[in-house]
HTML snippet that shows the backbone in 3Dmol.js (N, CA, C, O; Angstrom):
<script src="https://3Dmol.org/build/3Dmol-min.js"></script>
<div id="view" style="width:600px;height:400px;position:relative"></div>
<script>
const pdb = `
ATOM      1  N   MET A   1     139.519 121.914 -43.410  1.00  0.00           N
ATOM      2  CA  MET A   1     139.422 122.512 -44.724  1.00  0.00           C
ATOM      3  C   MET A   1     139.190 124.022 -44.562  1.00  0.00           C
ATOM      4  O   MET A   1     138.324 124.443 -43.795  1.00  0.00           O
ATOM      5  N   ALA A   2     139.954 124.813 -45.276  1.00  0.00           N
ATOM      6  CA  ALA A   2     139.851 126.270 -45.187  1.00  0.00           C
ATOM      7  C   ALA A   2     138.590 126.763 -45.885  1.00  0.00           C
ATOM      8  O   ALA A   2     138.223 126.293 -46.962  1.00  0.00           O
ATOM      9  N   ARG A   3     137.949 127.710 -45.248  1.00  0.00           N
ATOM     10  CA  ARG A   3     136.739 128.298 -45.825  1.00  0.00           C
ATOM     11  C   ARG A   3     137.145 129.410 -46.780  1.00  0.00           C
ATOM     12  O   ARG A   3     138.060 130.180 -46.487  1.00  0.00           O
ATOM     13  N   PRO A   4     136.470 129.498 -47.917  1.00  0.00           N
ATOM     14  CA  PRO A   4     136.797 130.592 -48.850  1.00  0.00           C
ATOM     15  C   PRO A   4     136.388 131.934 -48.249  1.00  0.00           C
ATOM     16  O   PRO A   4     135.387 132.031 -47.539  1.00  0.00           O
ATOM     17  N   ARG A   5     137.162 132.948 -48.538  1.00  0.00           N
ATOM     18  CA  ARG A   5     136.882 134.279 -48.019  1.00  0.00           C
ATOM     19  C   ARG A   5     136.445 135.174 -49.171  1.00  0.00           C
ATOM     20  O   ARG A   5     137.107 135.245 -50.206  1.00  0.00           O
ATOM     21  N   PHE A   6     135.332 135.847 -48.974  1.00  0.00           N
ATOM     22  CA  PHE A   6     134.811 136.747 -49.989  1.00  0.00           C
ATOM     23  C   PHE A   6     134.942 138.179 -49.497  1.00  0.00           C
ATOM     24  O   PHE A   6     134.585 138.500 -48.363  1.00  0.00           O
ATOM     25  N   VAL A   7     135.452 139.019 -50.361  1.00  0.00           N
ATOM     26  CA  VAL A   7     135.565 140.438 -50.049  1.00  0.00           C
ATOM     27  C   VAL A   7     134.664 141.181 -51.038  1.00  0.00           C
ATOM     28  O   VAL A   7     134.871 141.120 -52.250  1.00  0.00           O
ATOM     29  N   LEU A   8     133.674 141.873 -50.507  1.00  0.00           N
ATOM     30  CA  LEU A   8     132.741 142.598 -51.357  1.00  0.00           C
ATOM     31  C   LEU A   8     133.363 143.879 -51.887  1.00  0.00           C
ATOM     32  O   LEU A   8     134.068 144.582 -51.163  1.00  0.00           O
ATOM     33  N   ASN A   9     133.104 144.174 -53.131  1.00  0.00           N
ATOM     34  CA  ASN A   9     133.542 145.421 -53.729  1.00  0.00           C
ATOM     35  C   ASN A   9     132.405 146.426 -53.555  1.00  0.00           C
ATOM     36  O   ASN A   9     131.561 146.581 -54.437  1.00  0.00           O
ATOM     37  N   ARG A  10     132.393 147.088 -52.434  1.00  0.00           N
ATOM     38  CA  ARG A  10     131.271 147.956 -52.065  1.00  0.00           C
ATOM     39  C   ARG A  10     131.071 149.106 -53.046  1.00  0.00           C
ATOM     40  O   ARG A  10     129.933 149.508 -53.289  1.00  0.00           O
ATOM     41  N   ARG A  11     132.126 149.634 -53.603  1.00  0.00           N
ATOM     42  CA  ARG A  11     131.999 150.752 -54.543  1.00  0.00           C
ATOM     43  C   ARG A  11     131.241 150.301 -55.796  1.00  0.00           C
ATOM     44  O   ARG A  11     130.363 151.021 -56.272  1.00  0.00           O
ATOM     45  N   ASN A  12     131.561 149.136 -56.330  1.00  0.00           N
ATOM     46  CA  ASN A  12     130.860 148.644 -57.520  1.00  0.00           C
ATOM     47  C   ASN A  12     129.421 148.259 -57.201  1.00  0.00           C
ATOM     48  O   ASN A  12     128.526 148.491 -58.014  1.00  0.00           O
ATOM     49  N   ILE A  13     129.190 147.683 -56.044  1.00  0.00           N
ATOM     50  CA  ILE A  13     127.820 147.327 -55.645  1.00  0.00           C
ATOM     51  C   ILE A  13     126.980 148.593 -55.509  1.00  0.00           C
ATOM     52  O   ILE A  13     125.850 148.643 -55.995  1.00  0.00           O
ATOM     53  N   ALA A  14     127.522 149.608 -54.857  1.00  0.00           N
ATOM     54  CA  ALA A  14     126.795 150.871 -54.691  1.00  0.00           C
ATOM     55  C   ALA A  14     126.537 151.520 -56.045  1.00  0.00           C
ATOM     56  O   ALA A  14     125.459 152.070 -56.271  1.00  0.00           O
ATOM     57  N   GLY A  15     127.503 151.462 -56.936  1.00  0.00           N
ATOM     58  CA  GLY A  15     127.321 152.006 -58.276  1.00  0.00           C
ATOM     59  C   GLY A  15     126.220 151.296 -59.034  1.00  0.00           C
ATOM     60  O   GLY A  15     125.422 151.931 -59.723  1.00  0.00           O
ATOM     61  N   PHE A  16     126.176 149.984 -58.908  1.00  0.00           N
ATOM     62  CA  PHE A  16     125.119 149.201 -59.554  1.00  0.00           C
ATOM     63  C   PHE A  16     123.750 149.551 -58.982  1.00  0.00           C
ATOM     64  O   PHE A  16     122.793 149.719 -59.737  1.00  0.00           O
ATOM     65  N   LEU A  17     123.645 149.662 -57.662  1.00  0.00           N
ATOM     66  CA  LEU A  17     122.365 149.928 -57.025  1.00  0.00           C
ATOM     67  C   LEU A  17     121.842 151.337 -57.318  1.00  0.00           C
ATOM     68  O   LEU A  17     120.642 151.587 -57.201  1.00  0.00           O
ATOM     69  N   LYS A  18     122.734 152.260 -57.697  1.00  0.00           N
ATOM     70  CA  LYS A  18     122.318 153.626 -57.993  1.00  0.00           C
ATOM     71  C   LYS A  18     122.271 153.927 -59.482  1.00  0.00           C
ATOM     72  O   LYS A  18     121.940 155.050 -59.864  1.00  0.00           O
ATOM     73  N   SER A  19     122.590 152.966 -60.332  1.00  0.00           N
ATOM     74  CA  SER A  19     122.692 153.222 -61.765  1.00  0.00           C
ATOM     75  C   SER A  19     121.326 153.511 -62.394  1.00  0.00           C
ATOM     76  O   SER A  19     120.303 153.049 -61.887  1.00  0.00           O
ATOM     77  N   PRO A  20     121.302 154.264 -63.485  1.00  0.00           N
ATOM     78  CA  PRO A  20     120.044 154.546 -64.186  1.00  0.00           C
ATOM     79  C   PRO A  20     119.371 153.266 -64.711  1.00  0.00           C
ATOM     80  O   PRO A  20     118.144 153.186 -64.762  1.00  0.00           O
ATOM     81  N   GLU A  21     120.165 152.286 -65.092  1.00  0.00           N
ATOM     82  CA  GLU A  21     119.609 151.025 -65.579  1.00  0.00           C
ATOM     83  C   GLU A  21     118.859 150.296 -64.477  1.00  0.00           C
ATOM     84  O   GLU A  21     117.776 149.760 -64.712  1.00  0.00           O
ATOM     85  N   THR A  22     119.428 150.272 -63.270  1.00  0.00           N
ATOM     86  CA  THR A  22     118.774 149.632 -62.135  1.00  0.00           C
ATOM     87  C   THR A  22     117.505 150.388 -61.770  1.00  0.00           C
ATOM     88  O   THR A  22     116.482 149.775 -61.465  1.00  0.00           O
ATOM     89  N   HIS A  23     117.564 151.714 -61.800  1.00  0.00           N
ATOM     90  CA  HIS A  23     116.395 152.539 -61.516  1.00  0.00           C
ATOM     91  C   HIS A  23     115.273 152.216 -62.509  1.00  0.00           C
ATOM     92  O   HIS A  23     114.122 152.045 -62.107  1.00  0.00           O
ATOM     93  N   ALA A  24     115.600 152.133 -63.788  1.00  0.00           N
ATOM     94  CA  ALA A  24     114.596 151.835 -64.815  1.00  0.00           C
ATOM     95  C   ALA A  24     114.015 150.438 -64.633  1.00  0.00           C
ATOM     96  O   ALA A  24     112.811 150.241 -64.796  1.00  0.00           O
ATOM     97  N   LEU A  25     114.860 149.471 -64.298  1.00  0.00           N
ATOM     98  CA  LEU A  25     114.393 148.102 -64.083  1.00  0.00           C
ATOM     99  C   LEU A  25     113.425 148.032 -62.905  1.00  0.00           C
ATOM    100  O   LEU A  25     112.370 147.405 -63.003  1.00  0.00           O
ATOM    101  N   ILE A  26     113.774 148.665 -61.809  1.00  0.00           N
ATOM    102  CA  ILE A  26     112.906 148.655 -60.627  1.00  0.00           C
ATOM    103  C   ILE A  26     111.588 149.354 -60.935  1.00  0.00           C
ATOM    104  O   ILE A  26     110.528 148.899 -60.505  1.00  0.00           O
ATOM    105  N   GLU A  27     111.647 150.450 -61.673  1.00  0.00           N
ATOM    106  CA  GLU A  27     110.409 151.152 -62.018  1.00  0.00           C
ATOM    107  C   GLU A  27     109.524 150.293 -62.928  1.00  0.00           C
ATOM    108  O   GLU A  27     108.310 150.237 -62.729  1.00  0.00           O
ATOM    109  N   ARG A  28     110.119 149.624 -63.926  1.00  0.00           N
ATOM    110  CA  ARG A  28     109.328 148.751 -64.805  1.00  0.00           C
ATOM    111  C   ARG A  28     108.667 147.625 -64.030  1.00  0.00           C
ATOM    112  O   ARG A  28     107.492 147.325 -64.246  1.00  0.00           O
ATOM    113  N   LYS A  29     109.411 147.002 -63.130  1.00  0.00           N
ATOM    114  CA  LYS A  29     108.872 145.869 -62.378  1.00  0.00           C
ATOM    115  C   LYS A  29     107.778 146.300 -61.396  1.00  0.00           C
ATOM    116  O   LYS A  29     106.776 145.600 -61.251  1.00  0.00           O
ATOM    117  N   THR A  30     107.954 147.431 -60.725  1.00  0.00           N
ATOM    118  CA  THR A  30     106.917 147.865 -59.797  1.00  0.00           C
ATOM    119  C   THR A  30     105.655 148.300 -60.546  1.00  0.00           C
ATOM    120  O   THR A  30     104.544 148.046 -60.081  1.00  0.00           O
ATOM    121  N   ARG A  31     105.816 148.946 -61.688  1.00  0.00           N
ATOM    122  CA  ARG A  31     104.638 149.329 -62.483  1.00  0.00           C
ATOM    123  C   ARG A  31     103.912 148.097 -63.024  1.00  0.00           C
ATOM    124  O   ARG A  31     102.682 148.073 -63.063  1.00  0.00           O
ATOM    125  N   ALA A  32     104.653 147.087 -63.437  1.00  0.00           N
ATOM    126  CA  ALA A  32     104.023 145.854 -63.915  1.00  0.00           C
ATOM    127  C   ALA A  32     103.251 145.173 -62.792  1.00  0.00           C
ATOM    128  O   ALA A  32     102.149 144.671 -63.015  1.00  0.00           O
ATOM    129  N   ALA A  33     103.812 145.151 -61.602  1.00  0.00           N
ATOM    130  CA  ALA A  33     103.116 144.542 -60.461  1.00  0.00           C
ATOM    131  C   ALA A  33     101.854 145.330 -60.119  1.00  0.00           C
ATOM    132  O   ALA A  33     100.818 144.733 -59.825  1.00  0.00           O
ATOM    133  N   ALA A  34     101.924 146.651 -60.153  1.00  0.00           N
ATOM    134  CA  ALA A  34     100.748 147.473 -59.840  1.00  0.00           C
ATOM    135  C   ALA A  34      99.661 147.287 -60.893  1.00  0.00           C
ATOM    136  O   ALA A  34      98.481 147.195 -60.555  1.00  0.00           O
ATOM    137  N   GLU A  35     100.046 147.231 -62.159  1.00  0.00           N
ATOM    138  CA  GLU A  35      99.059 147.026 -63.230  1.00  0.00           C
ATOM    139  C   GLU A  35      98.397 145.663 -63.118  1.00  0.00           C
ATOM    140  O   GLU A  35      97.188 145.541 -63.312  1.00  0.00           O
ATOM    141  N   ALA A  36      99.181 144.636 -62.804  1.00  0.00           N
ATOM    142  CA  ALA A  36      98.611 143.296 -62.655  1.00  0.00           C
ATOM    143  C   ALA A  36      97.686 143.224 -61.444  1.00  0.00           C
ATOM    144  O   ALA A  36      96.629 142.596 -61.510  1.00  0.00           O
ATOM    145  N   ALA A  37      98.072 143.857 -60.343  1.00  0.00           N
ATOM    146  CA  ALA A  37      97.226 143.848 -59.154  1.00  0.00           C
ATOM    147  C   ALA A  37      95.936 144.622 -59.404  1.00  0.00           C
ATOM    148  O   ALA A  37      94.882 144.255 -58.885  1.00  0.00           O
ATOM    149  N   ALA A  38      96.012 145.691 -60.193  1.00  0.00           N
ATOM    150  CA  ALA A  38      94.845 146.517 -60.474  1.00  0.00           C
ATOM    151  C   ALA A  38      93.948 145.924 -61.556  1.00  0.00           C
ATOM    152  O   ALA A  38      92.881 146.469 -61.838  1.00  0.00           O
ATOM    153  N   SER A  39      94.362 144.830 -62.159  1.00  0.00           N
ATOM    154  CA  SER A  39      93.564 144.246 -63.249  1.00  0.00           C
ATOM    155  C   SER A  39      92.183 143.798 -62.778  1.00  0.00           C
ATOM    156  O   SER A  39      91.270 143.667 -63.594  1.00  0.00           O
ATOM    157  N   ASP A  40      92.014 143.562 -61.481  1.00  0.00           N
ATOM    158  CA  ASP A  40      90.710 143.192 -60.932  1.00  0.00           C
ATOM    159  C   ASP A  40      89.926 144.403 -60.446  1.00  0.00           C
ATOM    160  O   ASP A  40      88.881 144.250 -59.813  1.00  0.00           O
ATOM    161  N   GLY A  41      90.417 145.601 -60.733  1.00  0.00           N
ATOM    162  CA  GLY A  41      89.682 146.805 -60.397  1.00  0.00           C
ATOM    163  C   GLY A  41      90.159 147.539 -59.171  1.00  0.00           C
ATOM    164  O   GLY A  41      89.531 148.519 -58.770  1.00  0.00           O
ATOM    165  N   GLY A  42      91.246 147.108 -58.555  1.00  0.00           N
ATOM    166  CA  GLY A  42      91.754 147.796 -57.369  1.00  0.00           C
ATOM    167  C   GLY A  42      92.511 149.057 -57.735  1.00  0.00           C
ATOM    168  O   GLY A  42      92.795 149.299 -58.907  1.00  0.00           O
ATOM    169  N   GLN A  43      92.836 149.859 -56.735  1.00  0.00           N
ATOM    170  CA  GLN A  43      93.593 151.090 -56.916  1.00  0.00           C
ATOM    171  C   GLN A  43      94.909 150.971 -56.162  1.00  0.00           C
ATOM    172  O   GLN A  43      94.926 150.930 -54.932  1.00  0.00           O
ATOM    173  N   TYR A  44      96.013 150.915 -56.902  1.00  0.00           N
ATOM    174  CA  TYR A  44      97.338 150.755 -56.312  1.00  0.00           C
ATOM    175  C   TYR A  44      98.199 151.942 -56.699  1.00  0.00           C
ATOM    176  O   TYR A  44      97.972 152.579 -57.728  1.00  0.00           O
ATOM    177  N   ARG A  45      99.185 152.233 -55.870  1.00  0.00           N
ATOM    178  CA  ARG A  45     100.095 153.347 -56.110  1.00  0.00           C
ATOM    179  C   ARG A  45     101.514 152.807 -56.185  1.00  0.00           C
ATOM    180  O   ARG A  45     101.886 151.902 -55.438  1.00  0.00           O
ATOM    181  N   VAL A  46     102.295 153.365 -57.084  1.00  0.00           N
ATOM    182  CA  VAL A  46     103.702 152.985 -57.248  1.00  0.00           C
ATOM    183  C   VAL A  46     104.562 154.097 -56.675  1.00  0.00           C
ATOM    184  O   VAL A  46     104.335 155.278 -56.937  1.00  0.00           O
ATOM    185  N   ASP A  47     105.553 153.700 -55.891  1.00  0.00           N
ATOM    186  CA  ASP A  47     106.496 154.655 -55.318  1.00  0.00           C
ATOM    187  C   ASP A  47     107.903 154.161 -55.631  1.00  0.00           C
ATOM    188  O   ASP A  47     108.314 153.099 -55.163  1.00  0.00           O
ATOM    189  N   VAL A  48     108.639 154.936 -56.425  1.00  0.00           N
ATOM    190  CA  VAL A  48     110.033 154.616 -56.737  1.00  0.00           C
ATOM    191  C   VAL A  48     110.872 155.785 -56.251  1.00  0.00           C
ATOM    192  O   VAL A  48     110.671 156.928 -56.663  1.00  0.00           O
ATOM    193  N   GLU A  49     111.809 155.482 -55.373  1.00  0.00           N
ATOM    194  CA  GLU A  49     112.614 156.527 -54.744  1.00  0.00           C
ATOM    195  C   GLU A  49     114.092 156.222 -54.936  1.00  0.00           C
ATOM    196  O   GLU A  49     114.540 155.106 -54.672  1.00  0.00           O
ATOM    197  N   ALA A  50     114.839 157.198 -55.389  1.00  0.00           N
ATOM    198  CA  ALA A  50     116.289 157.061 -55.533  1.00  0.00           C
ATOM    199  C   ALA A  50     116.938 157.753 -54.341  1.00  0.00           C
ATOM    200  O   ALA A  50     116.912 158.979 -54.231  1.00  0.00           O
ATOM    201  N   GLY A  51     117.517 156.959 -53.457  1.00  0.00           N
ATOM    202  CA  GLY A  51     118.177 157.507 -52.283  1.00  0.00           C
ATOM    203  C   GLY A  51     119.664 157.671 -52.511  1.00  0.00           C
ATOM    204  O   GLY A  51     120.145 157.547 -53.638  1.00  0.00           O
ATOM    205  N   ASP A  52     120.388 157.949 -51.450  1.00  0.00           N
ATOM    206  CA  ASP A  52     121.839 158.126 -51.545  1.00  0.00           C
ATOM    207  C   ASP A  52     122.556 156.831 -51.893  1.00  0.00           C
ATOM    208  O   ASP A  52     123.560 156.849 -52.605  1.00  0.00           O
ATOM    209  N   LYS A  53     122.044 155.698 -51.394  1.00  0.00           N
ATOM    210  CA  LYS A  53     122.755 154.436 -51.554  1.00  0.00           C
ATOM    211  C   LYS A  53     122.074 153.439 -52.471  1.00  0.00           C
ATOM    212  O   LYS A  53     122.695 152.458 -52.881  1.00  0.00           O
ATOM    213  N   ARG A  54     120.784 153.672 -52.808  1.00  0.00           N
ATOM    214  CA  ARG A  54     120.071 152.682 -53.612  1.00  0.00           C
ATOM    215  C   ARG A  54     118.793 153.267 -54.173  1.00  0.00           C
ATOM    216  O   ARG A  54     118.383 154.375 -53.825  1.00  0.00           O
ATOM    217  N   VAL A  55     118.166 152.486 -55.059  1.00  0.00           N
ATOM    218  CA  VAL A  55     116.845 152.814 -55.584  1.00  0.00           C
ATOM    219  C   VAL A  55     115.877 151.832 -54.953  1.00  0.00           C
ATOM    220  O   VAL A  55     116.155 150.636 -54.868  1.00  0.00           O
ATOM    221  N   ARG A  56     114.729 152.350 -54.508  1.00  0.00           N
ATOM    222  CA  ARG A  56     113.727 151.512 -53.850  1.00  0.00           C
ATOM    223  C   ARG A  56     112.410 151.670 -54.586  1.00  0.00           C
ATOM    224  O   ARG A  56     112.010 152.778 -54.945  1.00  0.00           O
ATOM    225  N   GLY A  57     111.738 150.540 -54.804  1.00  0.00           N
ATOM    226  CA  GLY A  57     110.434 150.564 -55.448  1.00  0.00           C
ATOM    227  C   GLY A  57     109.408 149.855 -54.584  1.00  0.00           C
ATOM    228  O   GLY A  57     109.714 148.857 -53.932  1.00  0.00           O
ATOM    229  N   ALA A  58     108.179 150.381 -54.582  1.00  0.00           N
ATOM    230  CA  ALA A  58     107.118 149.773 -53.780  1.00  0.00           C
ATOM    231  C   ALA A  58     105.787 149.930 -54.494  1.00  0.00           C
ATOM    232  O   ALA A  58     105.517 150.942 -55.142  1.00  0.00           O
ATOM    233  N   VAL A  59     104.969 148.905 -54.357  1.00  0.00           N
ATOM    234  CA  VAL A  59     103.572 148.986 -54.792  1.00  0.00           C
ATOM    235  C   VAL A  59     102.752 149.068 -53.519  1.00  0.00           C
ATOM    236  O   VAL A  59     102.816 148.181 -52.668  1.00  0.00           O
ATOM    237  N   ILE A  60     101.987 150.131 -53.397  1.00  0.00           N
ATOM    238  CA  ILE A  60     101.263 150.393 -52.168  1.00  0.00           C
ATOM    239  C   ILE A  60      99.807 149.999 -52.351  1.00  0.00           C
ATOM    240  O   ILE A  60      99.183 150.311 -53.366  1.00  0.00           O
ATOM    241  N   GLY A  61      99.275 149.303 -51.341  1.00  0.00           N
ATOM    242  CA  GLY A  61      97.999 148.613 -51.299  1.00  0.00           C
ATOM    243  C   GLY A  61      96.793 149.182 -52.000  1.00  0.00           C
ATOM    244  O   GLY A  61      96.816 150.284 -52.548  1.00  0.00           O
ATOM    245  N   ASP A  62      95.757 148.409 -51.964  1.00  0.00           N
ATOM    246  CA  ASP A  62      94.500 148.691 -52.648  1.00  0.00           C
ATOM    247  C   ASP A  62      93.707 149.735 -51.873  1.00  0.00           C
ATOM    248  O   ASP A  62      93.287 149.498 -50.741  1.00  0.00           O
ATOM    249  N   TYR A  63      93.508 150.896 -52.497  1.00  0.00           N
ATOM    250  CA  TYR A  63      92.767 151.973 -51.859  1.00  0.00           C
ATOM    251  C   TYR A  63      91.263 151.837 -52.035  1.00  0.00           C
ATOM    252  O   TYR A  63      90.503 152.605 -51.446  1.00  0.00           O
ATOM    253  N   SER A  64      90.817 150.867 -52.840  1.00  0.00           N
ATOM    254  CA  SER A  64      89.382 150.724 -53.099  1.00  0.00           C
ATOM    255  C   SER A  64      88.695 149.806 -52.100  1.00  0.00           C
ATOM    256  O   SER A  64      87.474 149.656 -52.146  1.00  0.00           O
ATOM    257  N   THR A  65      89.455 149.184 -51.191  1.00  0.00           N
ATOM    258  CA  THR A  65      88.864 148.278 -50.210  1.00  0.00           C
ATOM    259  C   THR A  65      89.472 148.515 -48.833  1.00  0.00           C
ATOM    260  O   THR A  65      90.602 148.989 -48.717  1.00  0.00           O
ATOM    261  N   ASN A  66      88.729 148.189 -47.813  1.00  0.00           N
ATOM    262  CA  ASN A  66      89.241 148.280 -46.443  1.00  0.00           C
ATOM    263  C   ASN A  66      89.762 146.941 -45.946  1.00  0.00           C
ATOM    264  O   ASN A  66      90.260 146.845 -44.824  1.00  0.00           O
ATOM    265  N   ASP A  67      89.652 145.911 -46.769  1.00  0.00           N
ATOM    266  CA  ASP A  67      90.081 144.568 -46.384  1.00  0.00           C
ATOM    267  C   ASP A  67      91.537 144.347 -46.802  1.00  0.00           C
ATOM    268  O   ASP A  67      91.814 144.216 -47.994  1.00  0.00           O
ATOM    269  N   PRO A  68      92.469 144.304 -45.852  1.00  0.00           N
ATOM    270  CA  PRO A  68      93.881 144.129 -46.213  1.00  0.00           C
ATOM    271  C   PRO A  68      94.156 142.776 -46.862  1.00  0.00           C
ATOM    272  O   PRO A  68      95.128 142.641 -47.605  1.00  0.00           O
ATOM    273  N   GLU A  69      93.330 141.783 -46.600  1.00  0.00           N
ATOM    274  CA  GLU A  69      93.541 140.462 -47.196  1.00  0.00           C
ATOM    275  C   GLU A  69      93.338 140.505 -48.710  1.00  0.00           C
ATOM    276  O   GLU A  69      94.069 139.845 -49.448  1.00  0.00           O
ATOM    277  N   VAL A  70      92.361 141.269 -49.177  1.00  0.00           N
ATOM    278  CA  VAL A  70      92.122 141.413 -50.620  1.00  0.00           C
ATOM    279  C   VAL A  70      93.336 142.048 -51.285  1.00  0.00           C
ATOM    280  O   VAL A  70      93.777 141.604 -52.345  1.00  0.00           O
ATOM    281  N   SER A  71      93.871 143.081 -50.661  1.00  0.00           N
ATOM    282  CA  SER A  71      95.050 143.759 -51.190  1.00  0.00           C
ATOM    283  C   SER A  71      96.258 142.825 -51.194  1.00  0.00           C
ATOM    284  O   SER A  71      97.008 142.783 -52.169  1.00  0.00           O
ATOM    285  N   ARG A  72      96.446 142.084 -50.118  1.00  0.00           N
ATOM    286  CA  ARG A  72      97.589 141.172 -50.015  1.00  0.00           C
ATOM    287  C   ARG A  72      97.545 140.100 -51.088  1.00  0.00           C
ATOM    288  O   ARG A  72      98.561 139.816 -51.722  1.00  0.00           O
ATOM    289  N   VAL A  73      96.382 139.502 -51.297  1.00  0.00           N
ATOM    290  CA  VAL A  73      96.242 138.438 -52.301  1.00  0.00           C
ATOM    291  C   VAL A  73      96.521 138.983 -53.702  1.00  0.00           C
ATOM    292  O   VAL A  73      97.209 138.338 -54.493  1.00  0.00           O
ATOM    293  N   ALA A  74      95.994 140.163 -54.008  1.00  0.00           N
ATOM    294  CA  ALA A  74      96.220 140.754 -55.326  1.00  0.00           C
ATOM    295  C   ALA A  74      97.690 141.092 -55.544  1.00  0.00           C
ATOM    296  O   ALA A  74      98.216 140.884 -56.638  1.00  0.00           O
ATOM    297  N   LEU A  75      98.359 141.609 -54.516  1.00  0.00           N
ATOM    298  CA  LEU A  75      99.782 141.937 -54.657  1.00  0.00           C
ATOM    299  C   LEU A  75     100.633 140.681 -54.811  1.00  0.00           C
ATOM    300  O   LEU A  75     101.582 140.675 -55.596  1.00  0.00           O
ATOM    301  N   LEU A  76     100.315 139.633 -54.086  1.00  0.00           N
ATOM    302  CA  LEU A  76     101.064 138.384 -54.235  1.00  0.00           C
ATOM    303  C   LEU A  76     100.889 137.803 -55.631  1.00  0.00           C
ATOM    304  O   LEU A  76     101.845 137.302 -56.224  1.00  0.00           O
ATOM    305  N   ARG A  77      99.684 137.869 -56.150  1.00  0.00           N
ATOM    306  CA  ARG A  77      99.427 137.382 -57.496  1.00  0.00           C
ATOM    307  C   ARG A  77     100.179 138.234 -58.526  1.00  0.00           C
ATOM    308  O   ARG A  77     100.625 137.716 -59.549  1.00  0.00           O
ATOM    309  N   ALA A  78     100.317 139.505 -58.265  1.00  0.00           N
ATOM    310  CA  ALA A  78     100.984 140.423 -59.189  1.00  0.00           C
ATOM    311  C   ALA A  78     102.490 140.233 -59.236  1.00  0.00           C
ATOM    312  O   ALA A  78     103.132 140.690 -60.182  1.00  0.00           O
ATOM    313  N   LEU A  79     103.067 139.578 -58.250  1.00  0.00           N
ATOM    314  CA  LEU A  79     104.511 139.347 -58.270  1.00  0.00           C
ATOM    315  C   LEU A  79     104.943 138.532 -59.478  1.00  0.00           C
ATOM    316  O   LEU A  79     106.037 138.740 -60.003  1.00  0.00           O
ATOM    317  N   ASP A  80     104.105 137.611 -59.924  1.00  0.00           N
ATOM    318  CA  ASP A  80     104.429 136.833 -61.119  1.00  0.00           C
ATOM    319  C   ASP A  80     104.528 137.737 -62.348  1.00  0.00           C
ATOM    320  O   ASP A  80     105.395 137.536 -63.198  1.00  0.00           O
ATOM    321  N   ALA A  81     103.658 138.712 -62.440  1.00  0.00           N
ATOM    322  CA  ALA A  81     103.708 139.650 -63.567  1.00  0.00           C
ATOM    323  C   ALA A  81     105.006 140.447 -63.545  1.00  0.00           C
ATOM    324  O   ALA A  81     105.586 140.717 -64.597  1.00  0.00           O
ATOM    325  N   ALA A  82     105.460 140.821 -62.367  1.00  0.00           N
ATOM    326  CA  ALA A  82     106.713 141.586 -62.258  1.00  0.00           C
ATOM    327  C   ALA A  82     107.916 140.717 -62.625  1.00  0.00           C
ATOM    328  O   ALA A  82     108.894 141.229 -63.169  1.00  0.00           O
ATOM    329  N   ARG A  83     107.865 139.435 -62.343  1.00  0.00           N
ATOM    330  CA  ARG A  83     108.973 138.544 -62.692  1.00  0.00           C
ATOM    331  C   ARG A  83     109.156 138.427 -64.192  1.00  0.00           C
ATOM    332  O   ARG A  83     110.276 138.259 -64.676  1.00  0.00           O
ATOM    333  N   GLU A  84     108.043 138.516 -64.939  1.00  0.00           N
ATOM    334  CA  GLU A  84     108.088 138.326 -66.378  1.00  0.00           C
ATOM    335  C   GLU A  84     108.612 139.564 -67.117  1.00  0.00           C
ATOM    336  O   GLU A  84     108.996 139.459 -68.282  1.00  0.00           O
ATOM    337  N   VAL A  85     108.636 140.717 -66.472  1.00  0.00           N
ATOM    338  CA  VAL A  85     109.100 141.951 -67.101  1.00  0.00           C
ATOM    339  C   VAL A  85     110.613 142.009 -67.041  1.00  0.00           C
ATOM    340  O   VAL A  85     111.219 141.708 -66.012  1.00  0.00           O
ATOM    341  N   GLU A  86     111.213 142.396 -68.141  1.00  0.00           N
ATOM    342  CA  GLU A  86     112.681 142.548 -68.184  1.00  0.00           C
ATOM    343  C   GLU A  86     113.068 143.997 -68.261  1.00  0.00           C
ATOM    344  O   GLU A  86     114.256 144.317 -68.305  1.00  0.00           O
TER     345      GLU A  86
END
`;
const viewer = $3Dmol.createViewer("view");
viewer.addModel(pdb, "pdb");
viewer.setStyle({}, {cartoon: {color: "spectrum"}});
viewer.zoomTo();
viewer.render();
</script>
């Protein structure tokens, strides 16, 4: 049986990844995750960067504690909040 062959349209994918709509979506989701993680009193930072090929968003750990496990648990819990944002 022949396997289906997929050819990616790289120009359209790159356009989607760099679009203002995608940038806004990534920023909304990372801010929602940071707000949810900080709801217990932690200090988180949001970094959204638009590069040549894509937009990248990150929520950077809890600055109020030296325990990385506390930060990790809060960020994992905050992922649900980011999923709910459109």
